[in-house]
N, C-alpha and C positions, 0 to 999 in steps of 0.2 A: 493424547503428551500434555495438556493443562500447562500452567506455568511451574517454570522451573527458569533460572538465570540459563541466559539464550547459549547454546552451545557453539561454540563456535567454527565449527565444522557444519552446521549448522547455518547460520548469520552470513558463511561466506561465499553458500551455495546456493541459496535465496537474492546471494546479493550477485553474486552467476546471469543465473534465474534473468533476474533485472536488467540488469547491465541490458542482458542478450535482448529486452521485447522494444531494447532503443531501435531498433534495423526498424522493428514492425508499426514506431509510430508514425501521423498520420500527423504533421503540425506546419502546414501548410501557410498559416499568416503571425505565427509564433515564433516560428521557426524555435522554438522549448520543446521541448524531445519531453516524453517521463516512461520510467517505466518501473514493471512494479510486479511483486512477486509476494504469493497470500500463501501462511500455510494454514492447513486446516488441524484439523486435531488431532485425529486417521492418520493423517505423517505427509496426503495426499497436497503436492502442486497445483494455487492456478499462475496465471504472468495475465501480464498485462498493460497496452499500452493508454499516452492517451490516445487522443480522435478530437481532430479539431473538422468545424460548420463553420462557410461563413456568416450563416448565422447570429454564432458566438453562444449563444443559449443552449444552441442543443449538444454544442460540444460537450466531451466525458474525460472524465481522467483516466490516469491509470491504475489510481487505487482500486477504484469504479468497476471498473471494466471488469475488474483480477475479483472484484464480489460478487460484481454481475454472475460475470459468468461460472463463480461458487453456487451461488443459491438456485442458478437457474437447471443446476442440476443436479437439486437436491441437499446437496450439505448447510451444515446451519448453524455450524464452528468453528469455532483459529481461536488458536497461538501469535501467530504474527505477521506484522508486513512488512517489506522491504519496499523504499522507496528511492530511485535516484532517477536525477533529473537533469540536467543543463545543454542552453543552447548549444542546436546544430549538434547536442548529443554529444558534449564533452561536458561531461562529470568534472565540472569546475568548483561546486558550494554543497552543500548539503539543502534536500528540495523535502521539507517540510509539505504534509496532506493539504486542502485547503475546507474548509473548514462544513464544503457538503459532502465533506469526501471525511473528518471526521464525525460528521454526526452520522451516515451509513455506518461508519467499524461502528458506534452507538447499541443498533440500532443488532447489531450480531454481534457482539466481545463485550465480556466480560469491563470494561472501566482500568479496573486495578489490579488486572490479568493478561492484557493484550498488549504485547508486544509490538514497538514502534521504531525498526532500522535503517535508519537515514546514511545510505551511501556514496561516500564518494569511489572505495574503490571495495577491492578484497581487502586490502587493509586497513584502509580506514573505513570507521561506523561507528555511531549511536544510538544508541539502544533508548528508546524513552518508552515510561505506558502508556495507551490513549489516557490516559485520567492526567497525567504528564500534559498535556497536548492539548484534554480540556476537563482541564478539571474541573466544573460544575454541568457537564455536560450530562442534558436529558437525552433521554429511553424509554424501553418499554414496563419501565421498573418501577418513574411516575403514573405510569397509568391508569395504575393498580390501587 
């Protein structure tokens, strides 16, 4: 699929998929549920939700859940991710990816073209490039 302005129908589908993941979120400690939908370059979607842990450190964000599912199935090229979240699953504001998730995105995505959709609903969302969210990111190219 490559970089292009995000098609409205694709963005709305991604928002819908991400919202659907809120039902699977395991957030008994924070109550903050997060869902994500990741789009691979071949057009396949991978979804994820946040999975908390009493020890906190083993907690996994929705974005990383989606990436790890995709990578574990052989996927390595991605176009975009949509992220939604809110207390008790109620979407009241934009939920940006944490620093660890941004770093995982740097590992597998072109920061200049990978799009991050932050949504509150199918009608209300913002799209950023990874570079906008992580301007001086450290990635595989830094080790060449």
